[in-house]
C-alpha positions as a printed NumPy array, in Angstrom:
array([[ 88.412, -64.822,  28.47 ],
       [ 91.003, -67.209,  28.765],
       [ 92.122, -69.444,  31.809],
       [ 95.518, -70.746,  32.254],
       [ 94.384, -73.923,  34.119],
       [ 95.53 , -76.06 ,  36.808],
       [ 97.34 , -78.418,  34.774],
       [ 98.747, -75.486,  32.337],
       [100.471, -73.978,  35.823],
       [101.813, -77.303,  36.773],
       [103.614, -77.951,  33.37 ],
       [104.913, -74.255,  33.566],
       [106.566, -75.22 ,  36.929],
       [107.728, -78.574,  35.436],
       [109.534, -76.622,  32.554],
       [111.123, -74.493,  35.087],
       [112.102, -77.043,  36.735],
       [113.831, -79.305,  33.84 ],
       [111.029, -81.927,  34.805],
       [109.396, -81.858,  31.438],
       [110.93 , -80.104,  28.034],
       [107.374, -80.575,  26.28 ],
       [106.856, -77.052,  24.947],
       [103.017, -75.781,  24.653],
       [103.028, -75.606,  20.967],
       [ 99.997, -77.138,  19.641],
       [ 96.751, -75.053,  19.124],
       [ 93.424, -76.511,  19.026],
       [ 89.983, -75.26 ,  17.869],
       [ 86.67 , -76.108,  19.367],
       [ 83.083, -75.675,  19.03 ],
       [ 82.205, -76.24 ,  22.874],
       [ 80.126, -73.106,  24.458],
       [ 80.927, -73.654,  27.917],
       [ 82.346, -71.34 ,  30.156],
       [ 86.244, -71.547,  31.178],
       [ 86.915, -73.39 ,  34.546],
       [ 90.383, -73.961,  35.863],
       [ 90.09 , -77.439,  36.353],
       [ 89.486, -78.435,  32.86 ],
       [ 91.956, -80.702,  31.057],
       [ 90.911, -80.322,  27.383],
       [ 87.948, -78.276,  25.323],
       [ 84.483, -78.929,  25.405],
       [ 84.609, -80.026,  22.095],
       [ 87.44 , -80.263,  20.275],
       [ 87.383, -80.014,  16.275],
       [ 89.265, -82.81 ,  14.332],
       [ 88.142, -82.078,  10.739],
       [ 87.753, -79.859,   7.479],
       [ 91.417, -78.304,   8.012],
       [ 90.278, -77.539,  12.172],
       [ 92.45 , -80.236,  13.852],
       [ 95.196, -79.4  ,  16.672],
       [ 98.562, -78.619,  15.019],
       [101.962, -76.948,  16.265],
       [102.127, -73.475,  16.181],
       [105.101, -71.286,  16.032],
       [106.314, -70.002,  19.633],
       [107.94 , -66.814,  20.328],
       [109.   , -64.523,  23.243],
       [108.11 , -60.493,  23.404],
       [109.291, -58.191,  25.598],
       [107.147, -57.743,  28.713],
       [107.147, -61.101,  29.857],
       [105.183, -62.439,  26.912],
       [104.802, -66.064,  25.223],
       [103.177, -66.116,  22.21 ],
       [101.982, -68.889,  19.936],
       [101.051, -68.659,  16.427],
       [ 98.996, -70.894,  13.614],
       [ 97.402, -70.453,  10.927],
       [ 94.671, -72.432,   9.427],
       [ 92.985, -73.559,   6.541],
       [ 89.706, -74.86 ,   6.066],
       [ 88.201, -77.437,   3.941],
       [ 84.53 , -77.323,   4.969],
       [ 82.272, -75.331,   7.123],
       [ 83.173, -75.023,  10.89 ],
       [ 81.903, -73.09 ,  13.813],
       [ 84.355, -72.22 ,  16.085],
       [ 83.747, -71.29 ,  19.799],
       [ 86.711, -71.928,  21.571],
       [ 90.704, -71.895,  21.424],
       [ 93.087, -74.6  ,  23.533],
       [ 96.721, -74.359,  24.028],
       [ 98.745, -78.047,  24.574],
       [101.919, -79.912,  24.748],
       [101.381, -82.4  ,  22.389],
       [ 99.47 , -82.868,  19.181],
       [ 96.96 , -85.818,  20.727],
       [ 95.895, -86.126,  24.18 ],
       [ 98.562, -83.905,  25.978],
       [ 98.47 , -81.417,  28.651],
       [ 96.356, -78.286,  28.181],
       [ 98.064, -74.981,  29.209],
       [ 95.118, -72.856,  28.588],
       [ 91.309, -72.648,  27.138],
       [ 89.945, -69.308,  25.347],
       [ 86.033, -68.749,  24.913],
       [ 85.407, -66.622,  22.064],
       [ 83.222, -63.96 ,  22.832],
       [ 80.812, -64.806,  19.45 ],
       [ 81.237, -67.921,  17.19 ],
       [ 84.079, -67.729,  14.332],
       [ 82.071, -69.088,  11.383],
       [ 84.604, -70.416,   8.633],
       [ 84.039, -72.371,   5.701],
       [ 86.024, -74.215,   2.726],
       [ 89.367, -72.311,   1.184],
       [ 88.573, -69.669,   4.423],
       [ 92.144, -69.12 ,   6.836],
       [ 92.275, -67.993,  10.394],
       [ 95.634, -67.269,  11.889],
       [ 95.145, -67.994,  15.642],
       [ 97.697, -65.442,  18.21 ],
       [ 97.565, -66.967,  21.552],
       [ 99.542, -64.262,  23.65 ],
       [100.238, -65.2  ,  27.764],
       [102.   , -62.44 ,  29.599],
       [103.547, -63.285,  32.966],
       [103.425, -60.961,  36.124],
       [103.876, -60.962,  39.528],
       [101.026, -61.391,  41.829],
       [ 99.803, -57.678,  43.453]])
């Protein structure tokens, strides 16, 4: 499950209104296991070591109103990944969304992990 958080909705509105120009391009990994919630402003436990630190991804647009950000991480040590977030800054910043993985993804020294986050914009029913 992935949740676009309240601050993420605010940042989308600010981008559309020209109040902010900060792209949501930074991908963060975490080891936290708590469920997603609308009021979260950061990952439960953001990873900052072993090649898993927050980093800029490549943003793109696909037909069907889909925003995507892609980032490949290469690890220098063991990590247990349980959550992923997208932010507008390399440190601190505003979180667009948080997703909790269905199962822990364990990685080790020399492993790579490609993270693709896709958000589809749709009209309310």
